[in-house]
N, C-alpha and C positions, 0 to 999 in steps of 0.2 A: 874709779867703778869701772870705767868703760875704757882699759887698755891697746885693744885693737885698733881704736881710732886713735889718731893725730893731733897735738892740740892745738893746731890751724884750723882743724876741720872740724874741732869740735867748738871751737870757736864760732867760727862761720853757720854752725847749725847753729847755735843760742841766737844769734842776730836774726837768722832766719827763724826764730819760734820753734824749732823745731825739741828744743829741753826744756823741759816745763819742770816746773817744784810746786805739789802737792795741786796742778792740774792747772797753774799759772805760769804766764811767760816774765822770765825774770832776765836782768842783767845780768852781767859776770860779778858785777862786785859786790851779789848777793849771798850771803851767809848763810848755810846751814849749820843745824846745831845737832841733830839728831832725830830719827824719825817720820823725817818729812819722807813725803815719796818723789821720789825724783824719773822723771820718765823723757826717755830716747825717741824717736823715731828717726830710726834711721836712714843711708837713704843714698843716692847719688846726689849731690847738689844743680843745682840746675846750670851754674858757670862750668860745671868739669862734660855736660851731655849738651851746649849751643853750639858746638859747632858741628852741627848732624845736617847732609843736604836734606832740603824740604822739595817739594815741587813746587815754587809761588811763581807766576808767569813775569818775566820780562822781558820789557821794552828793548831791547837792541840796534840799538841804532849804527855800530859797527861790529864786527868782531874778526879777526883773522888768527895766526897761529903765535901770536902777541899780545895782544890789546880785546879788550872788552870794553865799548862801551854802552854805558845804558841810560833811556832815559827815564830818572825816578820820580816815579808818582810822590803827592804828596799823604803821609798819613805812614810809609814805609821806612823803617828803621835800618839803619845801617849797619849795626856791629850788634852786637846780643850785648847785654848791660842787664842793670838791675829793672825789673817790671821788663824787659822784653828780652827773656831770654832765647824766645825761639820765633820765627816768622820775620825774619830779618832779611835786607837784603844777602849777607854773607850767607844763609842757609839757602837761599835762590843760585847762589852763584857756587857752591859745592854742590848742588844737584847738576845746574845746567855746565858747568867745567869740573869734574870731579878731579882734575889733576892738581886744579888750585890749592886743596887740602894739605899738599906739601909747603904751599907760602904760607909766610906770615902773614895773618888778618886773611888769609883766601888771596893773596895778589889784590887788598883793598888799600892805595895808597894818599889818599884823601876821603873826605866827606861830605854829606852836608846833611841839615838837622832836617829830624823825622817830616816835618811841616812845610819843607823845602823839598819844589822840585826841579828837575830839568837833569842834567849832564852830566855824569860820574863816570870815570875810568879805569879799571881793573884790571890789572896785571895777569895775565897768564902762566908765565914765567921767572924765575929768580932774577933770569939777568934783567926781563922789561920791567919788574919791580924795581931794581936798583936803579937803572936809567931813568922810571920816572920820579925815583924818590931825590934822584940829583935832579932832576930838571926843577921839582917845586922846592927844591932846600939855594938856585941859583935862582928863583923868581923867574923862568923863562917859560912857567908852563902860563897859560894867558887865558885867563875865565870872565866871562861878563855874564853879569845877570842884570834881570829885569825886577824892578819892584815897585808897590806904591806906597807911596810916604805919604803922611797926611802935610796939609798944609802947600803953600803955593811957593815952590824954590823958584828964588828970583835968578839964578844965574847957575852953569852949572860952575862944578871945582873940586876941589880934591881934601879929606880930610886925612890927616896926617899925625895920625895921637895913638900912644900905646896904648894897648888894650892888658886887662891882669883882673884875676879875679875879683871880685866885689867886695870890702873891707867889712862888710857886715852879714849882706844874702849873698851865702856862696856859694848858692846855684847860677846866681845872674854872672854877668861879664859888666864890664865899665872900665872906662878910661881912667886910666890910675897910672902917676910919675912913675912909676916901679915898673910895668907891665913892660911886655915885650911891644915891641915895634911893629907897626900897622896903617898902613896906608891904602886910603880906599879913592879912587876917581871914578868922581859920577858926572851923568851926564844929562842934563833936561830932554824927554823925548814928548811931552805933553801934559797941559795943565787943563787939570778940572776947576771946578768950584771950589771944593775942598780940599783937592789933593792934588799932586803930581808924578806923574810916570818916569821913571827915572830909568837910565841903562845905568849901573856900576860894574866899574872893573879894579877886580884886585891886584896890588903888588903883592902882599903877604898876606896868608893865609889862618887870620887866628877864630877861635873859637866865636861864634857869632857874629863874626867882625861889621856888617854891613848894617846888621840889627844893630848894635853897639854904638856905630861912627852917622847913622842916618837918625837914632836920638840922643846924642849928643850935641846933634847942631841942631836940634829944635824941632826933626819932620824923625818923626819915628813909625816905620812901616806898619801899613794899615794889616789889623788882624792879628797882629805882634803879641799872645799871649804876657810875653814878660816884661818887652821893655814897650810897648804899643798902645793906644789913648781905646778908652771904652765910653768913656762919657762925653759930652759935648761934642759928638762929630753924628755926623750924617746917617741915618738910619740903615742906609745899604751899607755904609764903614765899618758903622759900628755892631752886625751881624757876622761879615765874611770869620769864619770859622781858624783860620789860620791866618800865618802870617804871609804879606803878599810879593812872594818873593818866587822868583824864577832861573834856575840856573840855566840861559840858553845857549852858549854859546862858550867852546870849548876849543883850545888848538897847542899844540906842540909836536914835537919833534918827535917820530916814529921812532921807537929804540933800534930794529932791524935795518929800516929802509936808509933813515936817516931824514929822511924827505917830513916840509912840516906839512901837517894835516890838522884838520878843523872841521867840527861838527856842529850841527844850529839843531835847536828846539824850538819850537813854536812856544806861543805859549796858551798852558792849558784851558784848560776849557770854564773852570771855576774861576779864573783872572778875566777870562775876555767875558765871560756873562759881568762879572760888577765891572769892568769899564763901558760896557754897555749900557749899565743901567744907570751912570751918573755921567752919561757922556752928555 
């Protein structure tokens, strides 16, 4: 009925509810028998216009001809995706540094979860992006986080456990025998009555790695909506609206100068206020 559109685009529009049969959303397996009214609301799919510049303020910690280091606030999505096609860090980068439009993912080489705050490095040239990707693969980029976890950790330690997709809840990650290798080192910074402030250092960069590993040892992050606790905890901890996780330190080899560079970010106001309220 609509030969001017490709099959893949039609399938995407069907999933997005742009194609209705007798004014109702339907699945692709729905059969039609004749006499039904099929309506198509054509247009460009959100994903096709996602990579557009947007004037979104950035907290820039460092910038030179090769790198852009950003202190990302909690709540800012890094890359466009389902439900977040605009208003992302990628859109902000394209506005601030238009030359990144020529790079894969606008120069983004690693991510932070939407509700994780802190430091993130972006490449401004293809050579820098390649160099950073190689460092990440070789595990020479040093990333340290500060997290507030439930319970009292007795001592510092290491979690060496593979991470993969949860076998039942596909939106979650989990420690899984067939997952990818993952290692997190953690050190106790301060103990509270019902929580512990820890420093976490990543050797690998799996999705939700710190959140999954701390949950696996019985100390999930305060405020974590997926792996955390909301009942049976102190009111201040239960009310915290995001995972209490901050990317506090980032160190790497500069792709141009080849010198070791390092940046640090202080704890954001919401985590500091939480610590004061339970201290």
